[in-house]
C-alpha positions, -999 to 999 in steps of 0.1 A, spaced: 0 0 0 13 34 -9 23 56 21 -1 85 12 -30 61 9 -23 45 42 -20 79 59 -52 90 43 -70 59 56 -56 67 90 -74 100 89 -50 126 78 -58 152 51 -37 156 20 -21 187 35 -13 170 67 2 141 48 24 164 27 36 184 57 43 153 78 62 135 51 82 166 43 90 171 80 99 135 88 134 133 75 144 169 85 145 169 122 138 203 138 129 229 113 111 263 114 78 272 98 93 292 70 115 263 59 87 239 59 65 262 39 92 265 12 95 227 10 58 220 7 50 251 -14 20 261 8 13 295 22 29 299 57 -6 303 73 -17 270 58 14 252 70 10 268 105 -26 256 107 -16 221 94 12 218 119 -11 227 147 -36 200 136 -7 175 135 5 187 169 -30 182 183 -29 146 169 5 140 186 23 136 153 44 168 155 63 183 184 72 220 190 104 233 203 111 270 210 147 281 206 156 318 210 120 328 204 116 308 172 93 278 171 108 247 155 87 217 145 97 180 144 77 150 132 70 124 159 82 89 154 60 69 130 53 45 158 31 72 172 4 61 147 2 26 162 3 40 198 -26 63 190 -46 34 175 -39 12 205 -51 40 228 -83 44 208 -89 7 208 -85 5 246 -108 34 251 -135 18 230 -130 -16 246 -136 1 280 -170 14 270 -180 -15 248 -201 -33 276 -220 0 282 -226 4 245 -239 -32 242 -262 -26 272 -276 5 255 -283 -16 224 -302 -42 244 -326 -16 258 
């Protein structure tokens, strides 16, 4: 399966995929450099990075007043899915009880 297809099935948007994949090999990089690499407006990249940050796929580091972004380890995708699975399993009996009513 192609990487972009898998990430889209995971729930990422096309912009999130493009930004994450561009960021992955670079380590810490600032907003302006990411925007140059993905050829999106800086505001679009900033918003996309914030969405990825909320999903735990990007971390932020502030150095001398400048925010740098770094892609989280790809294992984070599996960790997030495991957490979601555990959460749903914890409420599954309650959901089944509601269905019976």
